[in-house]
C-alpha positions in Angstrom: 0.3 -0.5 0.1 1.4 3.7 -1.1 0.3 5.0 2.9 2.9 2.5 4.0 5.7 3.3 1.5 5.2 7.0 2.2 5.0 6.6 6.3 7.1 3.7 6.7 9.3 2.9 3.8 10.7 6.6 3.5 11.4 7.2 7.1 13.3 3.9 7.6 15.2 3.9 4.3 16.6 7.9 5.4 17.3 6.4 8.7 19.8 3.5 7.2 21.3 6.5 5.1 21.7 8.5 8.5 23.0 5.9 10.2 25.5 4.8 7.4 27.2 8.6 7.6 26.9 8.6 11.1 29.3 5.5 11.0 31.2 6.7 7.5 32.2 10.1 8.7 32.2 9.7 12.5 30.4 12.6 13.3 27.4 11.9 16.4 25.0 14.7 15.1 23.5 12.0 12.8 22.8 9.8 15.0 19.8 11.7 16.6 17.5 11.6 13.7 18.5 8.4 12.6 17.6 7.1 15.7 14.1 9.2 15.9 13.1 8.0 12.8 13.7 4.6 14.4 11.7 5.5 16.9 9.1 6.9 14.5 8.9 3.4 12.7 8.7 1.4 15.7 5.4 3.5 17.0 4.0 3.2 13.7 4.1 -0.5 13.6 3.2 -0.6 17.2 -0.2 0.8 16.3 0.7 4.0 14.7 -0.4 3.4 11.3 -3.9 3.8 12.3 -3.9 7.1 13.9 -2.3 8.2 10.8 -5.0 6.6 8.4 -7.7 7.9 11.2 -6.3 11.9 10.2 -5.6 11.3 6.8 -9.4 10.5 6.5 -10.7 13.5 9.3 -8.7 15.5 6.6 -10.3 14.3 4.0 -13.7 14.8 4.8 -12.6 18.4 6.4 -11.2 19.2 3.1 -13.9 18.1 1.3 -16.2 19.7 3.3 -14.7 23.0 2.9 -14.5 23.1 -0.3 -18.4 22.4 -0.6 -19.5 25.2 1.7 -20.5 22.8 4.7 -22.7 25.1 7.0 -23.5 22.2 9.5 -25.9 20.2 9.7 -30.0 21.0 9.3 -32.1 21.7 12.0 -34.6 18.8 13.5 
């Protein structure tokens, strides 16, 4: 699924690249973002995927309402 590629695959790939850069250059400044991206990936795998999907669907619904001029529910 494209959602998994964007929200899991890219951060893992970037984290691996940062970790390799940290080892090659021996600089500590690359370890913090690499660790942060690995921690985000663990959160995503542990249940964050559903949270991100709910937020994305909510943003799509809100954008649809905003573009159609939704004024609220009619009175009962």
